[in-house]
Structure formats: C-alpha cells, structure tokens
Kinemage of the C-alpha trace (Angstrom):
@kinemage 1
@onewidth
@group {chain A} dominant
@subgroup {mainchain}
@vectorlist {calphas} color= white
{ca phe a 1} P 54.655 21.666 23.027
{ca pro a 2} L 55.735 25.317 22.472
{ca val a 3} L 57.749 24.202 19.442
{ca thr a 4} L 54.666 22.532 17.958
{ca ile a 5} L 52.561 25.639 18.667
{ca ala a 6} L 55.268 27.730 16.924
{ca leu a 7} L 54.919 25.367 13.961
{ca tyr a 8} L 51.196 26.122 13.790
{ca tyr a 9} L 51.669 29.887 13.697
{ca phe a 10} L 54.616 29.658 11.294
{ca leu a 11} L 52.614 27.587 8.784
{ca glu a 12} L 49.550 29.796 9.121
{ca ile a 13} L 51.775 32.732 8.081
{ca met a 14} L 53.840 30.915 5.455
{ca val a 15} L 51.340 28.533 3.850
{ca asn a 16} L 47.952 30.046 4.512
{ca gly a 17} L 49.066 33.655 4.041
{ca lys a 18} L 47.859 34.901 7.445
{ca ser a 19} L 49.500 38.317 8.051
{ca ser a 20} L 47.535 39.783 10.957
{ca leu a 21} L 49.380 40.837 14.116
{ca lys a 22} L 47.861 38.090 16.292
{ca tyr a 23} L 49.668 35.356 14.343
{ca tyr a 24} L 53.054 37.028 14.796
{ca val a 25} L 52.304 37.641 18.486
{ca gly a 26} L 51.387 33.984 18.901
{ca tyr a 27} L 54.545 32.904 17.082
{ca thr a 28} L 56.702 35.231 19.234
{ca leu a 29} L 55.186 33.951 22.530
{ca ser a 30} L 55.615 30.336 21.473
{ca ile a 31} L 59.298 30.752 20.481
{ca val a 32} L 59.999 32.573 23.767
{ca leu a 33} L 58.469 29.681 25.704
{ca ala a 34} L 60.379 27.160 23.583
{ca ile a 35} L 63.799 28.782 23.940
{ca phe a 36} L 63.367 29.159 27.718
{ca ser a 37} L 62.373 25.477 27.904
{ca asn a 38} L 65.592 24.364 26.204
{ca tyr a 39} L 68.023 26.551 24.325
{ca leu a 40} L 68.661 23.737 21.785
{ca thr a 41} L 65.211 24.494 20.353
{ca phe a 42} L 66.970 27.212 18.310
{ca thr a 43} L 67.691 24.374 15.817
{ca val a 44} L 63.905 24.273 15.080
{ca phe a 45} L 63.849 28.011 14.356
{ca leu a 46} L 66.861 27.519 12.105
{ca ala a 47} L 64.674 25.073 10.106
{ca his a 48} L 61.981 27.759 9.891
{ca gly a 49} L 64.533 30.189 8.425
{ca leu a 50} L 65.795 27.649 5.868
{ca tyr a 51} L 62.208 26.930 4.839
{ca trp a 52} L 61.616 30.662 4.233
{ca leu a 53} L 64.863 30.765 2.223
{ca leu a 54} L 63.797 27.821 0.051
{ca val a 55} L 60.151 28.647 -0.713
{ca asp a 56} L 59.359 32.297 0.030
{ca arg a 57} L 62.195 34.864 0.219
{ca thr a 58} L 59.791 37.831 0.474
{ca phe a 59} L 61.161 40.821 2.424
{ca glu a 60} L 57.912 41.454 4.334
{ca lys a 61} L 57.964 38.037 6.029
{ca leu a 62} L 61.736 38.244 6.632
{ca arg a 63} L 61.280 41.617 8.378
{ca asn a 64} L 58.366 40.372 10.508
{ca phe a 65} L 60.129 37.171 11.562
{ca cys a 66} L 63.324 39.118 12.364
{ca val a 67} L 61.239 41.319 14.731
{ca cys a 68} L 59.887 38.154 16.388
{ca tyr a 69} L 63.383 36.754 16.877
{ca val a 70} L 64.774 40.033 18.235
{ca ile a 71} L 61.940 40.178 20.797
{ca met a 72} L 62.692 36.548 21.744
{ca ala a 73} L 66.477 37.160 21.896
{ca ile a 74} L 66.382 40.153 24.280
{ca pro a 75} L 65.069 38.343 27.415
{ca phe a 76} L 66.896 35.150 26.524
{ca gly a 77} L 70.167 37.000 25.924
{ca leu a 78} L 69.869 38.721 29.301
{ca trp a 79} L 69.085 35.386 30.961
{ca met a 80} L 72.156 33.721 29.451
{ca thr a 81} L 74.591 36.634 30.151
{ca lys a 82} L 73.280 38.337 33.332
{ca gly a 83} L 70.892 35.806 34.824
{ca pro a 84} L 71.108 32.145 35.906
{ca gly a 85} L 71.596 30.979 32.316
{ca gln a 86} L 75.264 31.989 32.441
{ca tyr a 87} L 75.890 29.142 34.892
{ca ala a 88} L 74.512 26.629 32.369
{ca leu a 89} L 77.329 27.584 29.979
{ca leu a 90} L 79.891 27.298 32.802
{ca tyr a 91} L 78.489 23.899 33.737
{ca ile a 92} L 78.726 22.634 30.148
{ca lys a 93} L 82.344 23.797 29.927
{ca asp a 94} L 83.242 22.236 33.276
{ca ala a 95} L 81.448 18.959 32.472
{ca thr a 96} L 83.190 18.715 29.089
{ca asn a 97} L 86.621 19.172 30.775
{ca leu a 98} L 85.701 16.511 33.362
{ca tyr a 99} L 84.653 14.035 30.659
{ca his a 100} L 87.960 14.617 28.767
{ca ser a 101} L 89.927 13.993 31.964
{ca ile a 102} L 88.019 10.703 32.502
{ca leu a 103} L 88.701 9.602 28.917
{ca lys a 104} L 92.458 10.192 29.427
{ca asn a 105} L 92.412 7.571 32.183
{ca pro a 106} L 91.790 4.185 30.419
{ca lys a 107} L 90.786 2.357 33.608
{ca leu a 108} L 88.339 5.064 34.669
{ca ala a 109} L 87.025 5.459 31.118
{ca ala a 110} L 86.209 1.751 30.966
{ca ser a 111} L 83.891 2.055 33.958
{ca tyr a 112} L 81.958 4.857 32.211
{ca gln a 113} L 81.787 3.165 28.795
{ca gly a 114} L 78.425 3.676 27.147
{ca phe a 115} L 77.910 6.997 28.907
{ca ile a 116} L 81.189 8.862 28.450
{ca asp a 117} L 82.735 7.868 25.092
{ca ile a 118} L 85.034 9.513 22.596
{ca ala a 119} L 83.130 11.125 19.722
{ca ser a 120} L 84.839 9.053 17.051
{ca trp a 121} L 83.117 8.620 13.703
{ca lys a 122} L 82.444 4.957 14.550
{ca asn a 123} L 80.749 5.898 17.850
{ca leu a 124} L 78.815 8.736 16.206
{ca phe a 125} L 77.632 6.387 13.448
{ca thr a 126} L 76.562 3.707 15.888
{ca arg a 127} L 74.577 6.053 18.103
{ca gly a 128} L 73.285 8.041 15.132
{ca ile a 129} L 71.734 4.868 13.662
{ca ser a 130} L 70.105 4.097 17.019
{ca ile a 131} L 68.596 7.574 17.131
{ca leu a 132} L 67.370 7.569 13.503
{ca ser a 133} L 65.965 4.093 13.926
{ca asp a 134} L 64.108 5.075 17.097
{ca tyr a 135} L 62.670 8.174 15.409
{ca phe a 136} L 60.180 6.114 13.364
{ca ile a 137} L 57.571 3.794 14.830
{ca phe a 138} L 58.191 1.114 12.207
{ca thr a 139} L 61.999 0.882 12.696
{ca asn a 140} L 62.212 1.680 16.452
{ca gly a 141} L 64.630 -0.706 18.172
{ca trp a 142} L 65.545 -2.643 14.982
{ca tyr a 143} L 69.249 -1.777 15.340
{ca glu a 144} L 69.223 -3.902 18.555
{ca lys a 145} L 67.695 -6.893 16.746
{ca leu a 146} L 69.289 -6.660 13.299
{ca gly a 147} L 72.457 -4.560 13.730
{ca asn a 148} L 73.340 -0.990 12.730
{ca lys a 149} L 74.020 -1.572 9.026
{ca ile a 150} L 70.716 -3.386 8.371
{ca ala a 151} L 68.896 -0.783 10.486
{ca leu a 152} L 70.416 2.023 8.332
{ca val a 153} L 69.206 0.260 5.168
{ca leu a 154} L 65.734 -0.141 6.649
{ca val a 155} L 65.508 3.528 7.713
{ca ile a 156} L 66.642 4.684 4.271
{ca gly a 157} L 64.172 2.295 2.668
{ca leu a 158} L 61.349 3.585 4.868
{ca leu a 159} L 62.166 7.197 4.003
{ca val a 160} L 62.319 6.435 0.275
{ca leu a 161} L 58.871 4.733 0.510
{ca val a 162} L 57.492 7.667 2.532
{ca ala a 163} L 58.811 10.151 -0.046
{ca trp a 164} L 57.379 8.114 -2.940
{ca ile a 165} L 53.894 7.804 -1.375
{ca ile a 166} L 53.707 11.498 -0.393
{ca leu a 167} L 55.291 13.046 -3.476
{ca asn a 168} L 53.658 10.800 -6.106
{ca lys a 169} L 51.362 13.119 -8.120
{ca ser a 170} L 51.608 15.703 -5.340
{ca lys a 171} L 50.932 19.432 -5.517
{ca lys a 172} L 53.635 22.090 -5.098
{ca val a 173} L 52.477 22.920 -1.569
{ca asp a 174} L 52.757 19.199 -0.620
{ca ile a 175} L 56.346 19.081 -1.807
{ca gln a 176} L 57.139 22.250 0.156
{ca leu a 177} L 55.536 20.852 3.346
{ca phe a 178} L 57.391 17.556 2.895
{ca val a 179} L 60.688 19.427 2.675
{ca phe a 180} L 59.688 21.477 5.745
{ca val a 181} L 58.935 18.400 7.856
{ca leu a 182} L 62.267 16.842 6.832
{ca leu a 183} L 64.082 20.015 7.929
{ca met a 184} L 62.284 19.940 11.289
{ca val a 185} L 63.165 16.279 11.792
{ca phe a 186} L 66.787 16.228 10.729
{ca ile a 187} L 68.320 19.619 11.631
{ca pro a 188} L 68.272 18.925 15.396
{ca phe a 189} L 69.908 15.563 14.651
{ca val a 190} L 72.631 17.083 12.403
{ca phe a 191} L 73.355 19.768 14.979
{ca ser a 192} L 73.729 17.148 17.751
{ca val a 193} L 76.200 15.167 15.593
{ca leu a 194} L 78.316 18.260 14.870
{ca ser a 195} L 78.200 19.406 18.501
{ca ala a 196} L 79.338 16.004 19.785
{ca tyr a 197} L 82.144 15.847 17.216
{ca lys a 198} L 83.327 19.379 18.135
{ca ala a 199} L 83.183 18.621 21.902
{ca gly a 200} L 85.003 15.290 21.380
{ca val a 201} L 82.632 13.375 23.690
{ca met a 202} L 79.327 11.613 23.166
{ca thr a 203} L 77.507 12.876 26.294
{ca gly a 204} L 75.523 15.446 24.288
{ca phe a 205} L 74.459 13.001 21.579
{ca tyr a 206} L 71.463 11.114 22.894
{ca phe a 207} L 67.935 10.574 21.703
{ca arg a 208} L 66.525 13.224 24.087
{ca tyr a 209} L 68.762 15.947 22.629
{ca thr a 210} L 67.397 15.335 19.132
{ca ser a 211} L 63.795 14.834 20.178
{ca phe a 212} L 62.548 18.275 19.067
{ca gly a 213} L 61.838 16.589 15.726
{ca leu a 214} L 59.484 13.982 17.193
{ca pro a 215} L 56.228 15.923 16.747
{ca phe a 216} L 57.124 16.320 13.055
{ca val a 217} L 58.032 12.628 12.771
{ca ser a 218} L 54.484 11.926 14.017
{ca ile a 219} L 53.062 14.305 11.404
{ca leu a 220} L 55.178 12.677 8.663
{ca met a 221} L 54.155 9.152 9.615
{ca ala a 222} L 50.450 10.064 9.913
{ca trp a 223} L 50.542 11.797 6.494
{ca phe a 224} L 52.283 8.741 4.989
{ca leu a 225} L 49.835 6.239 6.486
{ca val a 226} L 46.704 8.187 5.384
{ca leu a 227} L 47.966 8.488 1.787
{ca met a 228} L 49.090 4.867 1.680
{ca phe a 229} L 45.696 3.636 2.935
{ca glu a 230} L 44.028 5.713 0.214
{ca lys a 231} L 46.304 4.544 -2.623
{ca tyr a 232} L 47.845 1.176 -1.668
{ca lys a 233} L 45.598 -0.670 0.799
{ca ile a 234} L 47.554 -3.938 0.562
{ca ile a 235} L 50.811 -2.270 1.598
{ca ala a 236} L 48.890 -0.430 4.332
{ca ile a 237} L 47.743 -3.743 5.792
{ca gly a 238} L 51.414 -4.908 5.938
{ca phe a 239} L 52.383 -1.770 7.850
{ca ala a 240} L 49.408 -2.258 10.173
{ca val a 241} L 50.736 -5.739 11.061
{ca leu a 242} L 54.221 -4.288 11.554
{ca ala a 243} L 52.811 -1.597 13.855
{ca met a 244} L 51.141 -4.263 15.996
{ca val a 245} L 54.525 -6.046 16.366
{ca gln a 246} L 56.106 -2.754 17.365
{ca tyr a 247} L 53.365 -2.061 19.931
{ca tyr a 248} L 54.399 -5.274 21.683
{ca ser a 249} L 57.985 -3.970 21.933
{ca phe a 250} L 56.760 -0.623 23.276
{ca ala a 251} L 54.619 -2.404 25.882
{ca arg a 252} L 57.757 -4.194 27.111
{ca ile a 253} L 59.578 -0.870 27.399
{ca ile a 254} L 56.751 0.600 29.462
{ca lys a 255} L 56.612 -2.557 31.652
{ca his a 256} L 60.340 -2.192 32.454
{ca phe a 257} L 59.767 1.490 33.253
{ca tyr a 258} L 57.050 0.822 35.834
{ca ala a 259} L 58.898 -2.191 37.250
{ca asp a 260} L 61.951 0.045 37.757
{ca thr a 261} L 64.192 -2.483 35.981
{ca gln a 262} L 66.802 -1.853 33.243
{ca gln a 263} L 65.373 0.635 30.815
{ca lys a 264} L 65.887 1.522 27.181
{ca tyr a 265} L 66.886 5.223 27.412
{ca thr a 266} L 68.482 5.356 30.877
{ca asn a 267} L 70.628 3.233 33.163
{ca ser a 268} L 68.380 4.126 36.119
{ca his a 269} L 67.015 1.150 38.030
{ca gly a 270} L 66.575 -0.052 41.606
{ca arg a 271} L 65.978 3.405 43.034
{ca ile a 272} L 66.108 3.952 46.774
{ca ser a 273} L 63.407 5.739 48.780
{ca asn a 274} L 63.317 9.555 48.972
{ca pro a 275} L 66.991 10.538 49.528
{ca tyr a 276} L 66.236 14.008 50.851
{ca ile a 277} L 65.021 12.610 54.208
{ca leu a 278} L 68.225 10.597 54.514
{ca ile a 279} L 70.332 13.665 53.686
{ca ala a 280} L 68.461 15.805 56.219
{ca asp a 281} L 68.959 13.206 58.952
{ca lys a 282} L 72.677 12.995 58.112
{ca ile a 283} L 73.020 16.764 58.323
{ca lys a 284} L 71.287 16.765 61.772
{ca ser a 285} L 73.515 13.935 63.042
{ca leu a 286} L 76.663 15.874 62.027
C-alpha cells in the first residue's frame, strides 16, 4: 500500500508536473512507511530513479528526490545499524550459513527439497517461470498444467500482445508510462534472481519476495483490457472467457486455504490449536 501511494505522488510530480511541497512530503512519508514495512521495497525506488534517468534528467527533480531519500535513509539507517534492524541482517547471515550446511548433507537436503535448494540456473529458471506466470491473471498457474517451457512462451506472448495493444498509435507519455510500469514489475524480480544466485540458495526467491510489482501488474492488465475492449472486441471476448476459467482455479486455491489443506504458496496445512497455551502449560509443569 505505501509503495502504491509513493507511485501516486511520484507520477504526480513526474508526469503531471506538480512541484509543490505537499507532493514531496507525501512522497517522503510514503517511502518511509514502505522501507520500514520491508527493506526490499528499495527495488521499487530504484525503478523510480531509472525512470527519471530515462525520461526526465532535470536537476531540480533530482535534487528534490535526493532530499526525500536522504530524509528516508536517516531513520532507516539508524534502525538497521543501531536499532533492532541490525539483528535482521545477522539473522539473514546465520540462516544462509544454516541452509548451506544443510545442502552439504545430501540426506538432510533431500528432506528439505522444494524449500532449501541450490540456486543453480536450472532451479532459478524453474522458479522464475512459476513467478512470472503467476504475476499475470491470464497465465497464473499454467506452468503447473503445461510445463515451464510452454508457460514461458505464453508469458512472452502475452507481454508482446500487451505491448502491441498499448503502444499501437500511442502518445509519448503512454510509451513512458508503459516503460515505467515494466520497470516497477520486473526490477524486484531481477533483484530477487541475482540475490538468490549470489547467496547460493533459493530460500529468498519466492513469489512473495517479488510481489512489490503486483499493484503495477494490475495497472498494466487493466490498461491492456480497457484498450483491447475499445479496439478489438472479439479478442477481448476471448480474454473474458479465459478470465472466467482462471477464476475457477483461483476459487479452488481459496477453498484449499479455508479448508487448511495443501496450499499453493505454502506447505502449511493441518494446523494444531493455539500453541502458546501448550507452551505455557509445559513451562509451568517444568
């Protein structure tokens, strides 16, 4: 939510030329909330910087945005070096060492397969396709039904069609916004791939760690559907039918969630009752 609010203020400044103080204050507050929610949201602000570099490059905006990021960085830097945030970095280092020690034991590694895996290019490709496929409503889950290679072709085909519909006879500002949305969608994904490869384990490369792009996927798909309905109603009807098929798949996912059975994005199922009462009773008995 704060990332999406930051998008609003950023585009008001960049696209609509709003330069009053309240827009920069709103942008600063939203990026502070975002970075304190999850430090990986910095990938979104990296996309903002790249967009400025591609389409604007005026010193005034660069100066003002730098002030916003310095204000954001001061409390966050103190939190990560002097406050509780420093333990997050220690935890990540300790967890990575633990995962590597598990992977060195073939028998133990086999029991954690699917959760703790080596970040080989094959594993990165397989999970990357699942993430990219699940980004978009029309290709969500297709890698499970059709395989990774076909899913990759379908995702590429969808993106080519989206680009063609949006960019066909488009204005300059539409092209710029299209590039901006692509940056917002794919930079968190690329960063997660590189982080997993550098760490050597796959534990940091899951759908949830790349999900900062999801609001912008929604924007992209909505933009695509509106333009397609205006220009190519027959194709739009085909996508409407496809969406109905996908809604059936989503309903099944939600059903599994509420039934507490095997789920799509987690291995959690068959939960016990509140464990804290059990723990408290055990402490008292000892």
